[in-house]
N, C-alpha and C positions, 0 to 999 in steps of 0.2 A: 298191308300197306298202311292202313289207318293207325294201327298199333305202332308201327315203325315211325310214322310222322309224329304221333303224340309223344312217344318216348324220346325222340330226337329233340323236339322243341322243349319238352320238360327238363331234360338234362341240360340243354344249353341255358335255359332260364335260371336253373339252379346254380350252375357254374358262374354265370353272370352275376347273380345276386352275391354269391360268396365272395367273388373277386372284388366287387364294388364294396361290399362291407369291410373287407380287410384293407382296402387301399384308400379309403376316404380320408382326408380330403384331396389327395393327389391321385386320381384315377387315371391309370395309363390307357387311354382310349385306343390308341393305335395297336398296342400289344394285345389288349382284349379283342379287338376287332379281328386281328390275324389269328389268334388262337382259337377263338370261337368260330371263325369261318372254316378253319381247318377241321375242327371238331364237327361242324355241321356236315362236312364231306365224309369223314371217316366213321362217325358213329353209326350211320345207317348201314354201311357195308359190314361193320362188326356185329350189329345186332339183327341183321336180315335173317339168318337161319333161326334165331330163337323166335322172332316175331312171326316168321312164316309158319313155323311149327305150331305156335300158340293159335294163330288164326285158323289153321287147318283143324286143330282140335276143337275150336269153338264152332266151326262150320259142321263138323261131324256130329257135335252134340245137338246142334239146332236142327240139322237135317240128316238124320241117321241114313246109312246105306240101306237101300231096299234090297229084297231078295233078287229082283230082276237085275239091278245094277251089279250085285255081287256075282251073279251068273255070267253076266256080260264080261266083267273083269277077268273071271276065270277062264272063259273061252278065249278072250283076247291073249292072255298070258300063254295058254296052251298053244294057240296058233303061232305066236311069235317065237316060242321056245323051238318049235320044229324048224322055222326058217333060219334061226341063229346057228344051227349045227351045220 
């Protein structure tokens, strides 16, 4: 979530800076407002899988899976496989 928010805010700020730089002195405020608002709603949906995977990788790097957790996961998978059939 933190990575997604940071990426979202960063992309919107860059887009706003580029738009303002190219349209000075007549900045279309309403158009920028609409486009950036829609972007603020769409970008998180598009980047969620990537940022979620990245955050999971960081978490696994910081907190590696213990042998006990791996055994619990294997027993859970084995139990639920039997119930799925």
